[in-house]
N, C-alpha and C positions, 0 to 999 in steps of 0.2 A: 504493500500500500504506500509506496514512496514515490509514485508517479506525480509529477507536477500537475496542478489543476485537476486532481482526481475528483471525479463526481461520484455520488452514490449510484449504485445500480438501480435502486428502487426508491421512489418517493411515494409516501402514503399520505393522503390528504383527508382530514375529517373536519367537520364543522359542528359547532355546538355553542351553547351559552349556559350559564349557571341558572337554569330555571327548572320547572317541574314538567317539562314536555313529556306527555304520555306517562307521567308518574314515575319518578325515580330514574330519570335519564342519566344523571350524573353517576349513579351507582352502576348502571349498565355500561356506561362508557369506561369507567375505571376498571371494571371487571374484564371486559373484552380487550382493553388496551394492555393490561398486564399480561394476558395470554399472548397477545401479538408480540410484545417485546421479548418474551421468553422464546418464542418460535424463531424470531429473527436472529437472536443470539445463538441459539443452538445450530441453526443452519449457516451462520456466519455470512449473512447477506448484508453488504454495505448499504445501509438504508438511511432514509431521512423521513422522520414522522412530523407532519405539520398539523397542528390543531388550530383552526381558525375560530377565535372567540369573537362572535358577532354581537354587536350592540350589548356589551356587558351591563347587567342590571346595576343600578347605583347602590342598592341596598345589600348587595351580596359580594363576596370576594370574587375576583377575576379567576379564570380557570388556571392560570399559571400559579396562583396561590391556593386555590381551593382543592386541587387534586394532588394525590400522592404520586410523585414522579421518581422513578429509579434514577440514581445518579452514577451508576457504575457500568453503564452499557458500553461495550467495546465496539459494537458494529452499528449502532443506531444513534444518530443525532436526533434529538427531540427539540422542538421549538413551538412556541405559540405566537400566532399573528393576531393582533387585536384590531378590530374595525369599530371605531368609536360611534356612539349614538348619533352624532351629527351627520355622519354619512348614511346611517340607516334611515334617517328622516328625509332623505332625498327621494325615497321611493314611495310609490303610492301605497295606501293602506298601512303605513308604518305604525299607526296607532293600534291596529288590530293584530298584525303579524309582527311578532317580536324578532323574527329573523328572516332575512332574505336568503333562503338556502342555496339558490343558484349562484348568486353573485358571491356568496361566502365561499363556495367551493371553487369558483373560478379564481378568486383572489389567492387562494392557496395553490391552486394548480399553476397559475401564471408564475408564481415565485418559487416553485419547486425546481430542484437542480438535477433530479434523477434522470438516468437514461430512459427509464420507464416510470410512468406515473399512474397511480390507481386511486380512485375515490373509494374510501371505506366508510360505510355508515357506522355510527358509533355503537350500535348494538349488534354488530356482526362479529362472528368468530370464524377464522379461516381454518379449514381442516389442515392437519399436518401434511397431507398429500399435496395440498395447494402450495404450501410454503416450500416443500421439497421440490415441486415442479419449478417454482420460480428460482430456487437455489441452483438449478442446473445451468442458469444463465444462457438459456437457448431461446429466449424471447426474440422475435423478429420485428423490425421496425415497420414493416409493411402490413402488419396484421394487428387487429384489435381482438382482445381476449375476453370471452364471456363465460360465465359459470352458472350452473344450476344453484338455486337458493333452496336450502332446506330449513324449514321453520321448526324451531324447538320450543319446548315448554318454558315459560318464564320462571318456573319453579327452580331452574338451575341456579338462580341467584340466592335461593334459601337453602340449597343443599350444602352439606358439610363435605365439600370436595377438597381433599388435602393437597392435590398437586394439579398441575396443568394437564398431566396425562389422564387423570381421572375426569377432568372437565371434558376432554375430547372424547373419552369413552361414553360419558353421559350424553354428549351431543349425538353420537352415532346411534345410541340405543333409544333416543327419545325424539325421533323425528315425527312431527305432526303432519307435515305436508311438504311436497317437493314441487317447486316451480320450474317445470321443464320448458323447453322451447315450444312456442305455439306451432301447430301443424297446419293452420288455415292461412292460406295466402290471401292478402287483401289487394284487390285490383292488380296493378302491375308492379307492386312493391316487392323488393327482395325479401325472402323469408329469413329474416335475421332473428337471433335469440334476444328479443326485446322484453321478455317476461322478467320482471324484477331487475331491470337494467340499472336502476339507481343504486343498487347495493354492491355491484362489482362490474366495472368496465375499466380494463387495463389497456393502456396505449403507450406508445413511445412519446417522449417529450415533443419531438418534432410533429407528431400527429396532432397532439393537443393544441399546439401553437398554430398548425395549419388550419384546423377547423374552428379555432378560436373558442374552445371550451363549450360549455352548455349555453343554450340560448338565453340571453338576459332580456328583461323588459323593464321599462321605466315604472310600470306597475308590478306589484307582487301578484302576478297571475298564477293561479294554481292549475296545473294540468298534468295528468299522469303520463302524458306523451312526451314531456320535455326530455326525459331520459332516452326515449326512443329516437327523438330528433337527433341526438348526438350520434347514434349509430347510423342513421340514415345519411347524415352529413359526411361521416367518415367513409361510408360506402360510395357515395357520390364523388368523393374526392379521389377514389381509386384504391382505397384500402379494402382489405378483406377480413372476414371474421374467422376466428378459431374458437370452436366450442370445446370447453373443457368438460369432461364428463366423469361419471363414476364417483370415486371418492375425492377427486380434485374439485372441491366444492366449497361453499360457504354455509354457515349456520346463522340463522336470524332468530334472535330472541323475540318472541311475539309480544305485542302490546296492543292495547285497544285501538290506537290510532290507525293500525294497519287494516282494520276491518270496517271502515266507513262505507256504508252502502249508498246506493243511489237515492234511497228514500230519506237518507240523512243529509243529503245535499240540498241546502235551502235556496230555492230560486226566488224567494221574496215575492211571490205572486199573490195578488188579492183576487177577489171574485167578481170585480166589476166587469161588465160586458166588454168595455174597451180594452181592458187588460187581457181578457181572454182572447180577444181578436189579435192583439199584438203577439201574444204567445203562440197562437196558431200560425201566424206569419213566420215567426222565428223557426218553429218546428218544421214548417214546410221547406224553408230554405236550407235548414240544417240537413234534412233527410234527402231532399230531391235535387238541390242545386249545388251546394258546396261539394258533395261527394262525387259530382260528375266531372270534376277537374276543369272548371271554368278558368279562363285566362286569369293570371295572377293579379294584374292591375284591376280587373273588375271585381275579383274576389276581395281584395283589400279595401276597395272603395265601399263595397257592400257591407263588410264587417264594420268599418269605421262609421258608416251611416247608421247602421242598426244599433250599434253600441251607443252612439250619440243620442238617438231618439229613445231607445228602449233598453238602456243599460241595466235597469233593474231586473230585466228578464233574462240576462245572461245567467248560465249556471253559476252557482257560487257555493263556496264553502266558508263558513264563519263570516259571511257577508263579503267575502272577497271574490270577485268574478274571475272565472277561469275560462279558457278557450275550450270549446267542445271538441270531441274526438273527430268529428267530420272536418273541422277546420284543419286539424293536424294531418288527416289523411290526404286532403287536397294539397296541403303544403308539402308533404312527403313526396307525392307524385311529381309535383313541379320541380322539386330539388333533384330527384332522380332523372327527370327528363332534361335537366339543364336550364329550365326556364327561370329558376331562382338560384342564386348562389348558395353553395353549401356553407359559406361563411355568413352566419346570421348576425354576428356581432361586429362592432366597429373595432378598429385597431386598439382601442383603449379598454377592451374587455378585461374583466377581472380587476377593475380598479387600477388599470395600468398607469394612470396619471397620479395616483395617490402614493404618498410615502407613509406606509403603514408601520406601526411599531412591531418589531420582532424581538422576542425574548428567547434566547437559547437556554434550554433547560439542561441538556447534556450534549457534550461534543464527543462524537465517536473517534476511535483511534485513527481511522482512515482520514478524517478531516484534520486531526491534529498533526498527522504526518505530512499532510498536504501543506499545512501552514509553516512547516519547518523548512520547506524547499524554497 
């Protein structure tokens, strides 16, 4: 590890804040983070772990101080990047949503140094087989890597598990559900592994920079297809997918926020006749027009016009409007056909113009050796 300008092989980016998202998020984050560090050390993977602390609450410690951080890691540099509340307040619905998850991830991804970068959800555990696969150092820059997600019982946090090995055994033996790749092809779209893409998408640093990260919006629009858009953009840019299978997988600790159903999504509709007419118009266009692949400039004008007039009728979650699936399907088709650029963000994506505070918690040996040259 004495090469000049040595970079980590892998950067892992997680975003969080010290609140009670989905109940006990900080506990899940610390639990899974500790397992990850042990795996990286055992496999001797030169790594960089970045935790983005978005909009830290004023009445609670910041994550760099609130969490238990190991200080003797030889292979993993750990750091916290803080995004202050004044930046958070630039985005729509900031009063309702305490975190802008997309921009938070992009801020960490843009500042990551690894040859390969992966977004890791804070309540996810990687299988030993996954870490062993990465440790082979055979990842290719022209491919993006996807994995099946295995959901496990949240009781893992209350079990008396003495070692990380027993944690992994518990995961293997307590799988509630497996999120496999979808088998149904939609329109002319490539059949990619888009199921649960937000929990594991691994790409080279060059690929992340090329596609400019996850699609950002000036409003905090919630849409389950944002993660899929990343994969579509990568495919349209000429990269291809590698599906990891079998035991090369990830484990997701289930929580209530994972199971929000369509009946729980509040559209804010009242029963007045005019409101019902407006909603009927919206549903008609969503079902019969947007899904037909109309020209991009007409589709954008329609969406802007409808949102301006009938914004309260857009699908919403916690009163925050999000773009419907039909919008994304039309967008996906236009990107694949080359009608829309696969680069959805500007050059300033990931708060590129901002000087964010970075706190190094632990400096790995490979980075210390680099500094001596």
